[in-house]
C-alpha positions in Angstrom: -0.1 -0.1 0.0 1.3 3.2 -1.2 1.5 6.0 0.6 0.5 9.8 -0.9 1.6 13.3 0.1 -1.0 15.8 1.3 -0.5 18.0 3.9 -2.6 19.4 7.5 -5.4 21.8 7.0 -5.9 22.4 10.8 -2.8 25.4 10.8 -1.9 28.1 8.3 1.9 25.9 8.9 -0.4 23.2 6.6 2.8 20.6 7.3 3.7 18.0 5.0 1.5 14.9 5.4 2.0 11.2 3.8 -1.4 8.8 4.1 -2.4 5.3 3.6 -5.8 5.3 1.9 -8.0 1.7 2.2 -11.7 1.6 1.2 -11.7 5.5 0.2 -10.8 6.1 4.0 -7.2 7.4 5.4 -6.0 5.4 7.7 -2.5 5.9 8.4 -0.7 9.5 8.8 2.8 10.2 9.2 5.1 13.0 8.6 6.3 14.1 5.3 10.2 14.8 5.5 10.3 15.7 1.8 8.4 18.7 2.5 10.8 21.5 2.3 9.0 23.6 4.9 8.0 21.3 7.9 11.2 18.7 7.3 9.0 16.0 8.9 7.6 18.2 11.5 4.1 17.0 12.6 1.7 18.2 16.0 -0.7 15.5 17.1 -3.3 17.8 15.3 -2.2 16.6 11.7 -1.9 12.8 12.9 -5.8 13.1 13.5 -6.8 14.6 10.1 -9.0 11.5 9.6 -11.2 12.6 12.2 -11.3 15.6 10.0 -12.4 14.1 6.8 -14.0 11.0 7.9 -17.4 12.5 10.2 -21.1 11.7 11.0 -21.8 15.3 9.7 -20.4 15.8 6.1 -22.9 17.0 3.6 -23.3 14.6 0.6 -26.1 16.4 -1.5 -27.4 19.8 -2.3 -30.4 20.5 0.3 -33.0 23.4 0.6 -34.5 24.0 3.7 -38.5 23.4 3.6 -40.2 24.3 6.6 -38.2 23.7 9.3 -36.5 20.7 8.0 -34.0 20.4 4.5 -34.7 18.1 1.4 -32.3 17.2 -1.3 -32.3 19.0 -4.4 -30.1 18.3 -7.9 -27.2 21.2 -8.2 -29.1 22.3 -11.6 -32.3 23.0 -9.3 -29.8 24.8 -6.2 -27.6 26.7 -8.8 -30.6 28.3 -10.8 -32.7 29.2 -7.5 -30.1 30.4 -5.9 -29.5 32.8 -8.6 -32.8 33.6 -9.3 -33.5 34.8 -5.5 -29.7 36.6 -6.1 -30.7 38.7 -9.1 -34.5 39.1 -7.6 -33.0 40.8 -4.4 -29.9 42.8 -6.2 -32.8 44.2 -8.6 -34.5 45.8 -5.9 -31.8 46.7 -3.0 -28.5 47.0 -5.1 -25.3 45.0 -4.3 -24.4 46.6 -1.0 -27.3 44.1 0.3 -24.8 40.9 -0.7 -21.8 39.9 1.4 -19.5 36.9 1.6 -18.4 35.5 4.7 -15.3 33.1 4.5 -13.2 31.5 6.9 -9.5 31.6 7.1 -9.2 28.9 4.3 -6.4 26.4 5.9 -8.7 23.7 4.1 -10.2 26.0 1.2 -7.7 27.9 0.5 -8.0 27.8 -3.5 -11.8 27.8 -3.3 -12.5 31.2 -0.8 -11.4 33.3 -3.4 -14.1 32.4 -5.7 -16.5 33.6 -3.6 -14.8 36.8 -2.8 -14.8 37.5 -7.0 -18.1 36.5 -7.7 -19.6 38.6 -5.0 -17.3 41.6 -5.7 -18.1 41.0 -9.8 -22.0 41.4 -8.8 -21.2 44.9 -7.7 -20.5 44.7 -3.7 -17.2 45.1 -2.0 -18.4 43.5 1.3 -16.0 40.7 2.0 -16.3 39.6 5.9 -13.6 37.4 6.5 -12.0 35.6 9.4 -8.6 37.3 9.2 -10.5 40.9 10.0 -12.2 38.9 13.0 -8.3 38.4 14.4 -5.7 40.9 12.4 -7.8 44.1 11.1 -5.5 46.1 14.1 -2.6 45.0 12.8 -3.6 45.7 9.1 -4.5 49.2 10.2 -1.2 49.8 12.3 0.9 48.6 9.4 -0.9 50.8 7.0 0.0 53.8 8.6 3.5 52.6 9.7 5.2 50.6 6.6 2.3 52.4 3.9 0.9 49.0 3.1 -2.0 47.3 5.4 -1.2 43.6 3.5 2.5 43.7 5.0 3.0 41.2 7.5 6.6 40.2 9.9 8.6 36.9 9.2 10.8 36.5 12.6 14.2 35.0 11.0 14.7 32.3 13.5 17.9 31.5 11.9 20.1 34.1 13.0 18.6 35.9 15.9 19.6 35.0 19.8 16.6 36.2 21.2 12.7 36.0 20.6 10.1 37.8 22.0 6.8 36.0 22.1 3.7 38.5 23.0 0.1 37.2 24.1 1.3 34.0 22.0 1.9 30.2 22.8 3.3 28.6 19.8 4.5 25.5 21.8 0.7 25.0 21.5 -0.4 27.5 18.6 2.3 25.9 16.1 1.7 29.0 13.9 5.3 29.6 12.8 7.2 26.6 11.0 8.3 23.7 13.4 7.4 25.9 16.3 7.7 23.5 19.0 11.6 22.0 17.8 12.7 25.5 17.5 11.5 26.9 20.9 13.0 23.4 22.5 16.4 24.3 21.0 16.1 27.5 21.6 15.3 26.6 25.4 18.2 24.8 26.0 20.5 27.1 24.0 22.6 29.3 26.8 23.2 31.9 23.7 20.1 32.4 23.1 17.1 34.2 25.0 13.6 33.1 25.0 11.0 35.7 26.6 7.3 35.2 26.8 5.0 37.7 27.9 1.6 36.0 29.3 -0.9 36.4 31.5 -0.7 32.5 32.4 2.5 30.8 32.8 1.8 28.8 29.6 3.2 25.9 27.9 5.7 28.2 26.1 6.4 30.2 29.4 7.5 27.2 31.4 10.6 27.0 28.9 11.2 30.4 28.6 14.2 32.3 29.9 11.8 35.4 31.0 8.1 35.1 31.8 6.6 38.6 32.5 3.2 37.6 33.9 1.5 40.7 33.0 -1.9 41.7 34.5 -4.6 40.9 31.5 -5.2 43.8 29.6 -2.1 46.5 30.1 -0.2 45.2 27.1 -0.2 48.6 25.6 1.0 50.2 29.3 3.9 47.7 28.7 4.9 48.3 24.9 4.9 52.1 25.9 7.1 51.4 28.9 9.4 49.4 27.1 9.8 52.5 24.2 9.9 55.0 26.8 13.2 52.8 28.6 15.0 52.5 25.7 14.6 56.0 24.6 15.5 57.4 28.0 18.7 55.1 28.7 19.8 55.8 24.8 19.8 52.2 23.8 17.8 52.7 20.5 19.7 52.8 17.1 19.9 56.1 16.1 22.0 54.8 12.9 19.0 52.6 12.0 16.6 55.2 12.9 18.1 58.0 10.7 18.5 55.7 7.4 14.9 53.9 7.6 12.1 56.4 9.9 10.5 59.3 10.0 9.0 61.5 12.5 11.3 60.3 15.2 11.5 63.7 16.7 8.3 64.1 17.0 6.9 61.3 18.7 9.5 61.7 21.5 7.2 63.9 23.4 5.1 60.8 23.7 7.6 58.8 26.0 9.3 61.6 27.8 7.5 62.7 30.7 5.9 58.8 30.9 5.7 57.4 33.9 7.4 53.5 33.4 7.4 52.5 37.3 3.6 53.7 37.9 2.7 52.2 34.6 4.6 48.6 35.2 3.3 48.7 38.6 -0.3 48.7 36.8 1.2 46.4 34.7 2.0 44.1 38.2 5.7 43.6 36.5 9.0 44.0 38.3 10.2 47.1 36.9 14.1 45.8 36.8 12.7 42.7 34.9 11.0 44.7 32.3 14.5 46.9 32.0 16.9 43.5 31.3 13.9 42.7 28.3 14.5 46.1 27.2 18.6 46.2 27.3 18.5 42.6 25.9 16.2 43.5 23.0 17.7 46.6 22.0 21.8 45.1 22.3 20.9 41.8 20.6 19.8 40.1 17.2 16.3 40.2 18.5 12.8 39.5 16.5 9.6 39.3 18.3 6.2 37.5 17.5 2.5 39.0 18.5 -0.2 36.6 18.2 -4.1 36.9 19.5 -3.5 37.4 23.1 -3.0 41.2 22.3 -4.7 41.1 19.0 -8.0 40.7 20.1 -7.7 42.4 23.8 -7.8 46.1 25.1 -5.8 48.6 22.6 -4.9 45.7 20.2 -4.4 48.0 17.3 -2.7 50.4 18.9 -0.2 47.9 20.4 0.5 46.6 17.1 1.5 50.5 16.5 3.7 50.6 19.3 5.8 47.3 18.3 6.2 48.5 15.0 7.6 51.5 16.5 9.6 49.7 19.2 11.5 47.5 16.5 12.2 49.8 14.5 13.7 52.5 16.8 15.9 49.1 18.3 16.8 48.3 14.5 15.1 45.6 14.1 13.4 45.6 10.6 14.7 44.2 7.4 17.7 43.0 9.0 19.2 39.6 10.2 17.7 37.7 13.0 15.0 40.3 13.4 11.8 40.8 11.6 11.3 40.5 7.7 8.5 42.3 5.7 6.2 40.0 3.7 3.4 40.6 2.0 2.3 43.9 0.6 -0.2 45.2 -1.7 -2.3 48.2 -1.6 -4.3 47.6 0.9 -7.9 49.8 1.7 -7.2 53.5 3.0 -10.0 53.9 5.7 -10.0 57.9 5.1 -10.6 57.8 1.3 -13.8 58.1 0.9 -14.1 55.9 -2.2 -13.2 52.8 0.8 -16.9 51.0 1.4 -17.5 51.5 4.9 -20.5 49.1 6.9 -23.4 51.1 6.5 -25.0 50.8 10.2 -21.6 50.7 12.2 -19.6 52.6 9.9 -16.7 50.3 9.7 -13.9 50.7 6.7 -12.7 48.4 5.0 -9.1 47.5 6.0 -7.1 45.6 4.3 -10.2 45.5 1.5 -11.9 43.3 4.4 -14.8 43.8 6.6 -15.2 42.4 10.6 -17.3 39.4 11.1 -18.0 40.8 14.7 -20.3 43.4 13.1 -22.3 41.9 10.3 -25.4 41.0 13.1 -26.0 44.7 13.3 -25.4 45.2 9.5 -28.4 42.5 8.7 -30.6 43.6 12.1 -31.6 46.8 10.8 -34.0 49.3 8.9 -31.1 50.6 7.2 -32.2 50.8 3.2 -29.0 49.1 2.4 -28.7 46.6 5.1 -27.4 42.9 4.3 -30.5 40.8 2.8 -28.1 37.7 1.4 -25.0 36.1 3.0 -22.8 33.6 0.8 -21.1 31.8 3.6 -18.4 29.5 2.8 -15.6 27.4 4.3 -16.7 29.6 8.0 -19.0 28.8 11.0 -20.0 31.8 12.2 -22.2 30.2 14.7 -18.8 29.2 16.6 -15.9 31.1 15.4 -17.1 34.4 15.6 -18.6 36.5 18.2 -21.8 36.5 19.8 -24.0 33.9 18.5 -27.3 34.6 19.9 -27.1 37.8 17.9 -26.0 35.9 14.8 -28.8 33.3 14.9 -31.3 36.8 15.1 -29.5 38.3 12.5 -29.1 35.4 9.9 -33.5 34.4 10.6 -33.9 38.1 9.1 -31.6 37.3 6.1 -33.7 37.2 2.9 -31.2 34.3 1.4 -28.3 32.5 3.2 -26.5 30.0 1.0 -23.9 28.0 3.0 -21.5 26.1 0.7 -19.5 23.5 3.6 -18.2 20.4 4.2 -20.4 19.6 7.1 -23.8 20.6 8.1 -22.5 23.3 10.8 -24.3 25.1 13.6 -24.5 27.7 10.5 -25.6 25.4 7.9 -28.6 24.3 9.7 -29.9 27.8 9.7 -29.5 27.9 5.8 -31.8 28.6 3.0 -29.9 26.1 0.9 -26.8 24.1 1.8 -24.1 23.4 -0.7 -22.0 20.5 -0.3 -18.1 20.9 -0.8 -15.4 18.7 -1.0 -12.9 18.6 1.4 -8.8 19.6 0.7 -8.2 15.9 0.4 -11.0 15.6 -2.1 -9.5 18.3 -3.7 -6.6 19.7 -5.4 -5.8 22.6 -3.2 -2.6 24.1 -1.7 -0.6 27.3 -0.8 2.7 28.5 -0.5 4.8 28.5 2.2 8.4 29.9 3.6 9.9 32.7 5.2 11.1 36.1 3.5 13.7 34.5 1.4 12.6 31.5 0.5 9.2 31.4 -1.8 7.7 27.7 -2.0 5.1 26.9 -4.5 2.6 23.9 -3.6 -1.2 22.3 -5.1 -1.8 19.0 -3.3 -3.6 16.5 -5.4 -6.8 14.6 -4.2 -5.7 11.8 -1.7 -9.4 9.9 -1.6 -12.5 10.4 -3.9 -16.0 12.5 -3.0 -18.6 10.0 -1.7 -21.4 11.8 -2.4 -22.2 15.0 -4.9 -19.9 17.2 -3.3 -17.9 19.9 -5.5 -15.1 21.9 -5.4 -15.4 25.6 -3.7 -14.2 26.9 -7.0 -16.5 25.0 -8.9 -19.9 25.8 -7.3 -19.0 29.6 -7.3 -18.3 29.1 -11.1 -21.6 27.4 -11.5 -23.3 30.6 -9.5 -21.1 32.8 -11.4 -22.3 31.3 -14.8 -26.0 31.7 -14.2 -25.6 35.3 -12.7 -24.3 35.9 -16.3 -21.0 37.0 -15.4 -19.2 34.4 -17.8 -19.0 35.8 -21.2 -19.6 33.2 -24.2 -16.5 31.4 -24.9 -15.2 30.2 -28.5 -15.1 26.8 -29.0 -11.3 27.0 -29.5 -10.7 27.7 -25.5 -12.6 24.2 -25.4 -10.1 23.2 -27.4 -7.3 23.8 -26.3 -8.4 22.8 -23.0 -8.7 19.4 -23.9 -5.1 18.9 -25.6 -3.6 18.3 -22.6 -0.8 20.8 -23.7 -0.8 24.0 -21.0 1.3 26.1 -23.3 -1.1 25.4 -26.1 -3.9 26.4 -23.5 -1.6 29.1 -22.1 -1.2 31.1 -25.7 -5.1 30.2 -26.7 -6.6 32.2 -23.2 -3.6 34.8 -24.2 -5.3 35.2 -27.5 -8.8 35.4 -26.2 -7.6 38.1 -23.7 -5.9 40.4 -26.0 -9.0 40.3 -28.3 -11.5 40.5 -24.9 -9.9 42.3 -22.7 -12.6 43.6 -20.4 -13.0 39.5 -19.6 -9.9 39.8 -17.3 -11.9 40.7 -14.1 -13.8 37.3 -14.7 -10.1 35.1 -16.2 -10.4 33.0 -13.1 -14.1 31.8 -13.5 -13.5 31.6 -17.6 -10.2 29.6 -16.2 -12.2 27.1 -14.5 -15.1 26.7 -16.9 -12.4 25.9 -19.7 -9.5 23.9 -18.5 -10.9 23.0 -14.9 -13.9 21.0 -16.9 -11.3 19.6 -18.8 -8.9 18.4 -16.5 -11.8 17.8 -13.4 -10.6 20.7 -10.8 -11.6 24.2 -11.0 -8.7 25.0 -8.1 -6.2 23.4 -10.7 -7.2 25.4 -13.4 -6.9 29.0 -11.2 -3.6 26.9 -9.8 -2.5 27.8 -13.5 -3.4 30.7 -14.3 -1.0 32.3 -11.2 2.3 31.2 -13.5 0.6 32.3 -16.7 2.5 36.1 -16.2 5.0 37.0 -13.7 6.5 40.4 -12.9 10.0 40.9 -13.9 10.9 40.8 -10.1 9.2 37.1 -9.9 10.8 36.0 -13.0 14.6 37.0 -11.4 13.8 35.1 -7.9 13.2 32.3 -9.8 15.7 32.6 -11.8 17.5 32.5 -8.7 15.5 29.5 -7.7 17.0 27.2 -10.8 14.4 28.1 -13.3 15.3 29.9 -16.5 14.1 33.3 -17.7 12.2 33.2 -20.7 8.3 32.6 -21.7 8.0 29.5 -20.7 9.3 30.2 -17.2 5.7 30.1 -15.8 4.4 26.8 -17.0 7.9 25.1 -15.8 7.0 26.4 -12.2 3.5 25.2 -13.0 4.7 21.5 -13.9 7.1 21.7 -11.0 4.5 22.0 -8.5 2.8 19.3 -10.4 5.6 17.1 -10.0 6.2 17.7 -6.5 3.2 17.9 -4.3 5.1 18.1 -1.1 6.2 21.9 -2.6 9.3 23.3 -4.9 11.4 26.3 -4.1 10.0 28.4 -7.1 11.5 32.1 -6.0 15.0 33.3 -3.6 14.2 36.9 -2.6 17.3 39.0 -1.7 16.8 39.8 2.5 19.5 42.6 2.2 16.9 44.3 -0.1 13.9 44.2 2.0 13.4 47.3 3.7 13.4 48.6 0.3 9.9 47.1 0.0 8.5 49.7 2.1 5.6 51.5 0.7 5.3 54.8 2.6 5.5 58.1 0.3 8.8 58.5 1.9 10.2 54.9 1.4 10.5 55.4 5.3 8.9 53.8 8.5 6.8 56.4 9.5 6.5 56.5 13.3 4.5 59.6 13.7 1.0 59.4 12.6 -1.2 62.5 14.1 -4.7 60.4 14.6 -2.4 58.6 17.2 -1.8 61.3 19.2 -4.9 61.3 21.4 -5.1 57.3 21.8 -1.4 57.5 23.2 -1.7 60.3 25.7 -4.7 58.4 27.2 -2.0 55.5 28.1 -1.3 56.5 31.4 -1.2 54.6 34.5 -3.8 57.1 36.1 -6.4 56.5 33.2 -5.5 52.6 32.6 -6.2 51.9 36.4 -9.6 53.8 36.6 -10.3 51.7 33.5 -9.3 48.1 34.7 -11.6 48.3 38.1 -13.5 45.2 37.9 -17.2 45.2 37.7 -19.0 44.1 41.1 -21.1 42.2 38.9 -18.9 40.3 36.6 -15.6 40.3 38.7 -13.2 37.8 36.6 -11.8 38.3 33.5 -12.2 35.5 31.0 -10.0 34.5 28.0 -12.2 33.4 25.4 -10.0 31.7 23.5 -7.1 29.4 24.0 -4.8 27.6 21.8 -3.9 23.9 22.6 -3.4 20.6 21.0 -6.6 19.6 21.9 -8.4 22.6 19.7 -8.7 23.3 15.9 -10.8 25.0 13.4 -14.7 23.5 13.6 -14.3 21.6 10.9 -12.7 19.4 13.2 -16.0 17.9 14.5 -15.6 14.4 15.8 -14.4 14.6 19.7 -13.5 11.0 19.4 -9.9 12.7 18.5 -9.8 13.8 21.9 -11.4 10.5 23.6 -9.9 10.0 27.2 -8.5 14.2 27.0 -10.3 17.3 29.2 -10.6 19.6 25.9 -12.7 22.1 27.1 -12.7 23.3 31.0 -12.8 26.6 32.6 -9.5 26.8 33.7 -9.7 28.8 37.1 -6.2 29.4 39.7 -6.9 27.4 43.1 -7.2 30.4 44.9 -10.0 31.5 42.8 -11.7 28.2 43.1 -11.4 28.3 47.1 -13.1 31.1 47.2 -15.6 30.7 45.3 -16.2 27.1 46.7 -15.4 25.3 43.9 -13.8 21.7 43.1 -11.9 20.3 40.2 -14.2 18.9 37.9 -17.3 20.6 39.3 -20.2 21.5 36.5 -20.4 25.7 36.7 -22.2 28.3 35.0 -20.2 31.1 33.4 -22.0 34.6 32.6 -21.1 37.5 30.8 -22.8 40.6 28.9 -23.5 38.8 26.2 -24.8 35.1 27.8 -24.0 31.9 29.6 -22.8 28.7 29.2 -22.1 25.4 31.4 -18.7 24.1 31.9 -16.3 21.6 33.8 -14.1 23.8 35.9 -10.1 22.6 35.8 -8.0 23.9 38.9 -5.1 24.8 37.4 -2.0 26.6 38.8 -0.7 27.7 35.5 -3.6 30.3 35.9 -3.7 34.1 36.8 -5.7 34.6 39.9 -9.3 36.5 38.9 -8.6 35.3 35.5 -10.3 32.2 33.7 -10.1 30.5 30.1 -12.1 28.5 28.1 -10.8 27.3 24.9 -12.3 27.6 21.1 -14.1 25.2 18.9 -16.3 23.7 20.8 -19.7 23.8 21.8 -20.2 21.9 18.5 -23.4 19.8 17.8 -21.8 16.3 16.4 -24.2 13.4 15.4 -26.4 15.3 17.2 -25.0 15.9 20.4 -23.3 18.9 21.6 -20.0 18.6 22.9 -17.9 21.3 25.1 -19.1 24.9 25.7 -19.5 27.6 23.0 -16.9 30.5 24.4 -19.3 32.6 21.7 -22.4 32.5 23.4 -20.3 34.5 26.3 -19.0 37.4 23.9 -20.6 40.3 22.9 -20.5 41.8 19.6 -20.4 45.0 20.3 -17.4 44.6 22.8 -14.7 45.4 19.9 -12.4 48.4 19.0 -12.3 50.6 16.5 -11.8 48.7 13.5 -14.4 46.3 14.7 -12.0 43.2 16.5 -13.7 41.4 19.3 -12.1 41.8 22.4 -12.0 38.4 23.1 -8.8 38.2 25.8 -10.7 40.7 28.0 -14.2 39.3 29.0 -15.8 40.6 32.2 -17.7 37.0 33.6 -18.5 36.1 36.8 -18.8 32.0 37.9 -22.1 30.5 39.7 -22.9 26.5 40.5 -25.0 25.3 38.8 
């Protein structure tokens, strides 16, 4: 029995796997040592992908809600009825009545763009994305400081000697390549320094050289204090600042008279220990990682801004051992009047996307341009996004809710139509990987066959695009070239068609899916093909460094290489020394000063923060809604059997709080917040901070008719959010009572 190469789809790392299949079922899984990114690294989530693929909740056929139950219908009926209903809604209410709602794409990386483009071609820019559930504040900050909301940081793990982790537990979350392996190696190396900022003694904090057990919600005070210490002590890198930053003198007043000792007292941190971290970070080959612990916390967007300032004044952006820039792109200017904003909550598009956290209000409104039709794909907002109760109320008011998913999720149960999607193991799918210098291409073939009428996400939305009249009539020559099995012949035919019909470029993906996709049996493979048709001069140069000869066929050579190497293949090498040259600001430098930050930063002071952090008598505890563990994953992992014998969904509580409230380990309790209440089992845990309780995300799933675990988003209020719509999940006031 042979091993087939594929990848894990339970987090964004997509570590390489090999699987054995018997009777169309995955029966064995092992790490793929040939994968150039993960190199044989795997966690227990990857070893359990069979529970994701084979589960009792799979949707096999198109379904239509009739009364209070679903009836099986044909694909032709589903597509034609959805198209007609949607045409009527758009005709009567206009394109602002339509939105897409998508997940992170781990197990539908190639399917998600089809839905986003479909909605955009129909005139709507409302794409509510999982990315803006978590990262909108970071996008906003990077737009101001780096010039593009699409820029992210990649840490140079190969050359650093200090790693600062803020609100992140990668020993469990694994969200950089080979995380556990790298961290354990670092913790054993006396020449390297690992520092963790986290309210709890997390798994990563336990192996760290320094743990800063910060008071929940005080991250802004800490980072502002660190910058103030570095500037006051002259630890900053003035030479780097002069060459690569603008606005340095303008930000000095933000920190000059800041009372660091009082601020750190509010943070409940030791001044000398923080001072040591500042000194080491400013003088070592240091880099940092931040995560949801700050991105979904108080002042999240502002902390992201301050982290750029911290990196810049220490000279750690675009240098060996530091943080390199990856991504980029135009993004969307929140202050540009052409940028779409939500009609009720007035949230601008950030990085071209909107936060799912405000969608409920955009539906439950009497505004003439309210949302009336939602297409949901690869997401389960009733378990993944804030305020389950508000989502249930909102979705019941929609004129049309279409859910395309691999399972009958809690969200799908509310839909008017459910369209069965293939899994990543039944589809051609993939995503690139690698760091700032090495670029890898990857497309994975199916390893099992669909056992119902499921279709790839790309094919589903191509059918809808065709039914909505978005795909023009195509010449027979294009279909013939697609069936020729000669990719260069098809490329030339497609280029000839677009030369004669340049207006069709906006629906390129759908045209390729309808022609080449039909011929090869995969819309996603057709989409992968179009990625290599035309490449910029920079991309061609990068590919040449990876061994692909420059010329008209370079793109086709790369395409074929990715087909031949499902484990992934090196398709480009960037020059790290030119990384900082990619800044997208007008000056070409890091923009440290922005006037819109002035009022915000003055409000981050010890006195005001201490007042704001006073506990609520009715809701005296702070709930951390979400926790990275090796026992939770995205909500496509529904079968609880993968955690049999474990305690994956509990309320972690400090022993002192348990004793004060009269609770014992394994006792059932009720957690109450502004949004609602959930019943859950107590886990008395010494690593939890006093006054701080934790519930993991990804539970409360109704699997095969039975609810498993507590749904933490029943406890999160959608209005508890920041100025760009990110929910403040890591700081939710609550109380806990005996059942």
